[in-house]
C-alpha positions in Angstrom: -52.9 -104.1 -38.2 -56.6 -104.5 -39.0 -58.3 -101.9 -41.2 -61.1 -100.2 -39.2 -64.5 -100.2 -40.7 -66.9 -97.2 -41.1 -70.4 -96.2 -40.1 -72.6 -94.4 -42.7 -75.7 -92.7 -41.4 -78.1 -92.7 -44.4 -81.3 -90.7 -44.8 -84.2 -92.4 -46.4 -87.4 -90.9 -47.9 -90.1 -89.5 -45.6 -92.7 -90.4 -48.2 -91.9 -90.2 -51.9 -89.4 -92.9 -53.0 -88.0 -90.5 -55.6 -86.4 -88.5 -52.8 -83.8 -91.3 -52.3 -80.4 -90.1 -53.5 -78.2 -92.1 -55.9 -75.4 -91.9 -53.3 -77.6 -93.4 -50.6 -78.5 -96.3 -52.9 -74.8 -96.9 -53.7 -73.8 -96.8 -50.0 -76.6 -99.2 -48.9 -75.6 -101.6 -51.7 -71.8 -101.6 -50.8 -71.8 -101.8 -47.0 -71.5 -105.2 -45.2 -74.6 -104.7 -43.0 -77.5 -102.3 -42.8 -78.8 -101.5 -39.3 -82.5 -100.7 -39.6 -85.1 -99.3 -37.1 -87.7 -101.7 -38.5 -86.5 -104.4 -40.8 -90.0 -104.9 -42.3 -90.3 -101.3 -43.3 -86.7 -101.2 -44.6 -87.2 -104.4 -46.6 -89.7 -102.6 -48.7 -87.3 -99.8 -49.4 -84.4 -102.1 -50.2 -86.6 -104.3 -52.5 -87.7 -101.1 -54.4 -84.1 -100.2 -55.1 -82.9 -103.8 -55.7 -80.5 -103.7 -52.7 -79.6 -107.1 -51.2 -77.4 -106.1 -48.2 -78.1 -108.1 -45.0 -80.4 -106.2 -42.6 -80.1 -106.2 -38.8 -82.6 -104.7 -36.4 -81.4 -101.7 -34.4 -84.0 -99.6 -32.6 -84.6 -97.6 -29.4 -85.5 -100.8 -27.5 -82.3 -102.7 -28.2 -79.6 -100.0 -29.1 -78.2 -99.8 -25.6 -77.6 -103.6 -25.6 -76.2 -103.7 -29.1 -74.1 -100.6 -29.4 -70.9 -102.0 -27.8 -71.0 -105.1 -30.1 -71.7 -103.0 -33.2 -68.7 -100.7 -32.4 -66.4 -103.7 -31.9 -67.5 -105.1 -35.3 -66.8 -101.7 -36.9 -63.4 -101.6 -35.3 -62.8 -105.1 -36.7 -63.3 -103.9 -40.2 -67.0 -104.2 -41.1 -68.7 -101.3 -42.8 -72.3 -100.6 -41.8 -75.1 -98.2 -42.7 -77.7 -97.0 -40.2 -81.2 -96.2 -41.4 -84.5 -95.3 -39.7 -88.0 -95.8 -40.9 -88.0 -92.4 -42.6 -85.7 -89.3 -42.8 -82.3 -88.8 -41.2 -81.4 -91.2 -38.3 -80.7 -89.2 -35.0 -83.4 -86.7 -35.7 -86.1 -88.0 -33.4 -85.0 -91.5 -34.3 -82.3 -93.9 -33.1 -78.8 -92.8 -34.1 -77.3 -90.5 -31.6 -76.0 -93.2 -29.2 -74.2 -95.2 -31.9 -72.7 -92.1 -33.5 -71.4 -90.9 -30.1 -69.9 -94.3 -29.2 -68.3 -94.6 -32.7 -66.7 -91.2 -32.2 -65.4 -92.1 -28.8 -63.9 -95.3 -30.2 -62.3 -93.6 -33.1 -64.5 -95.2 -35.7 -65.1 -93.0 -38.8 -68.8 -91.8 -39.1 -70.1 -90.3 -42.3 -73.6 -88.8 -42.5 -75.1 -88.4 -46.0 -77.3 -85.4 -46.7 -80.8 -86.2 -47.5 -84.5 -86.2 -46.5 -85.7 -85.0 -43.1 -89.3 -83.9 -42.4 -88.8 -80.6 -40.6 -86.7 -78.7 -43.2 -89.4 -78.5 -45.9 -92.1 -77.8 -43.3 -90.0 -75.0 -41.8 -89.2 -73.4 -45.2 -92.8 -73.9 -46.4 -94.2 -72.2 -43.2 -93.6 -68.6 -44.2 -92.2 -68.0 -40.8 -88.6 -66.9 -40.3 -86.2 -69.8 -40.8 -82.8 -68.0 -40.6 -82.8 -68.9 -36.9 -85.0 -71.6 -35.3 -85.0 -74.2 -32.6 -85.9 -77.9 -33.2 -87.9 -79.4 -30.3 -89.0 -82.7 -31.9 -91.5 -84.7 -29.9 -92.5 -83.1 -26.6 -92.8 -85.5 -23.6 -96.2 -87.3 -23.8 -97.1 -86.6 -20.2 -94.7 -85.4 -17.5 -92.8 -82.3 -18.4 -94.9 -81.4 -21.5 -96.4 -78.2 -20.2 -93.3 -77.1 -18.4 -91.3 -77.4 -21.6 -93.9 -75.2 -23.4 -93.8 -72.7 -20.6 -90.0 -72.5 -21.0 -90.4 -71.8 -24.7 -93.1 -69.1 -24.2 -90.5 -66.3 -24.6 -88.3 -68.0 -27.2 -87.9 -65.5 -30.0 -86.8 -68.0 -32.6 -89.2 -70.1 -34.8 -89.9 -73.4 -33.1 -90.4 -76.8 -34.7 -92.3 -79.7 -33.2 -93.1 -83.2 -34.4 -96.4 -84.7 -33.4 -98.6 -87.8 -34.1 -102.2 -87.4 -35.5 -103.5 -88.6 -32.1 -102.0 -85.8 -30.1 -101.7 -82.9 -32.6 -105.0 -81.2 -31.4 -103.7 -81.5 -27.8 -100.4 -79.9 -28.8 -102.2 -77.0 -30.5 -104.5 -76.5 -27.5 -101.5 -76.5 -25.1 -99.6 -74.0 -27.3 -102.7 -71.8 -27.3 -103.0 -72.1 -23.6 -99.4 -71.2 -22.9 -98.5 -68.8 -25.8 -101.9 -67.5 -26.7 -104.4 -68.5 -29.5 -103.2 -65.6 -31.6 -99.7 -67.1 -32.0 -99.0 -67.8 -35.6 -98.4 -71.4 -36.6 -97.9 -73.5 -39.7 -98.9 -77.2 -39.6 -97.7 -79.6 -42.4 -98.7 -83.2 -42.6 -97.8 -86.1 -44.9 -94.7 -84.4 -46.3 -93.8 -85.5 -49.9 -96.8 -87.9 -50.0 -100.0 -87.6 -52.2 -102.1 -85.9 -49.4 -99.4 -83.4 -48.3 -101.1 -80.4 -46.8 -99.9 -77.2 -45.1 -102.3 -75.0 -43.1 -101.1 -71.6 -41.8 -102.7 -69.1 -39.4 -103.3 -68.4 -35.8 -103.5 -71.3 -33.3 -107.3 -70.7 -33.1 -107.5 -70.9 -36.9 -105.6 -74.2 -37.1 -107.5 -75.7 -34.2 -110.8 -74.9 -36.0 -109.5 -76.5 -39.2 -108.5 -79.8 -37.6 -111.5 -80.0 -35.4 -113.6 -80.1 -38.6 -111.2 -82.5 -40.4 -109.8 -85.5 -38.6 -106.0 -85.2 -38.3 -104.3 -87.9 -40.4 -100.6 -88.6 -41.1 -97.5 -87.4 -39.4 -97.3 -83.7 -38.4 -94.7 -81.0 -38.3 -95.9 -78.0 -36.3 -94.0 -74.8 -36.8 -94.6 -72.0 -34.3 -93.6 -68.3 -34.6 -91.2 -66.9 -32.0 -92.4 -64.5 -29.3 
């Protein structure tokens, strides 16, 4: 009887390379194949840590076509690691589908603890973090405002991801739906040289970023109702 392989889900740094764990380096060095969201980005990471494991592209545009084949290879005895461009796969990144199908097929899945952007932003916000809801990226167009309307009475702290191109729009929409006096904390460029956290009302934060062009990836933390 063939020994079944294993899938490791491995977090990678969201900015500072020093956030890579020793265990993550060991796992990436020992598996047969690394599935990467962007092989170019991941090649830089692997080169930095002198890891020579073969890379294979696995992202949101091809994961549905690949997942059955990947599961079969795992069942056949290969060990694989899944990484995204930054942070923990499955958190607003590819990962859920493969993890689910491995679980259905009886393939062992082990997720390593490690970097993810929203945890430091949430703790740094000064807003209650004993209970919170993670919303990730809102729909870019259809359903965006209706989702915010549904969250208007949410009493837990809310966490959103946003790009620099839409963060002002997000803050304006939060102000429109929840009121410009709602307290928010906006963190950008987590663990990088230009990391910044700005706290205050929606109106305060809008004024800040209207004066200063938004740059980097953003985590927006919003107080509950």
